[in-house]
N, C-alpha and C positions, 0 to 999 in steps of 0.2 A: 832582446828577444821579442817581436813581435806579432801577436798573435791580434784574428778576426773575433770579432764579435758574439760570447755567444748566449742564449738567452743560460738562463741557470736560474731552480729553484731558491727559496728561499733558504733551506738547508744545504747547500754546497757552497763549498768558501774556498775557489783554485786557490791552488799555493807555485807559486815559481819555483821552478832549480829540484825540486822536491824529487824529481827524474836521473837525476847528478848523482854519479857514485865517488862517492867518495874515495874510494878502494881503487888511484890513480894508476896507469903502468909507468913508469920512468923510460923519459927520451933516451934514444942510442944515447953513447958517447958521442957517435958520428959526427951523427946529428949536433948532437950541440953543440963538438966545433963549427963544423960550418951554419952555423947559426948565431953562434958570437965571434966568428971571423968578418961578418956581414957589414962592410964597414959605412952600407949604404942601408942597409937595412934588407929583410928578406921576405919574400913572400911567398905564404903555403899554397901551393896546385891543388886539387881537387875535385875531380867530378862526381862526386859521388861515389855509393854502392848499386846507383840505376846504371849506368851510363859506363859499361866495361869497355875501360883500353882495349882489351886486348882485341876487341871486334875493330875498331876504326883502323882501317886503310891508314897507311903509312902515310900521303899527301892530306890529310889531317894534322898527324904529329906533325910531318917539319914545318907546317904551321905554324903551330907551338912553340917548337926548340925554335923556329929565324926571331917568333917577337922575343922567347926570352934571352935572347941574343942579346937583341937593340938596351932590356933592363943593364942598370946601373944596377939593381939588386938580383940576395941571389933565390934561387926559386927552388923549395923547395917544392917537388910535385909528387905527388900518388900515383900512381898507374903498377898496373898488374906488370908482375915477370912480364918484361918483355929485351929483348937487344938492341937498345938503341945506341948506335957508335961514332951516331954525329953527337951527339948533346958538347954545349959547351963551359967551357971552365965554374963559369957560375948560376948550374944546376947539377942538383942534388933528383937520383929518383928512388921510390920506395916501394915496395907495393906493398904496407904497413905502417902508419906512425899513430903515435896516440895525441889523436890530434885538439882534441879537449890543453895537452898541458903542450903542445909546443905554440902552439894560442898561446 
């Protein structure tokens, strides 16, 4: 993880990784199978919680879908609940995944 430079007083010691929760959620079986069967590898694609994909126009979503269609890798796409009927076979969508465990 890359951090920006912060001024610290001499009595502060930054400890990396202290925010990571040791209690993690298991990866769902369908996601595990999707990743394990990916002969060319897989890509985790998520825009974070600040970009609500349910508000994106269909034209933007179709651009993503058309790019994913051309990739040899499988794509695990974290996307808000939405019915996307034109997904290629190399794309799986989920409204949530345990990102740290997937990566």
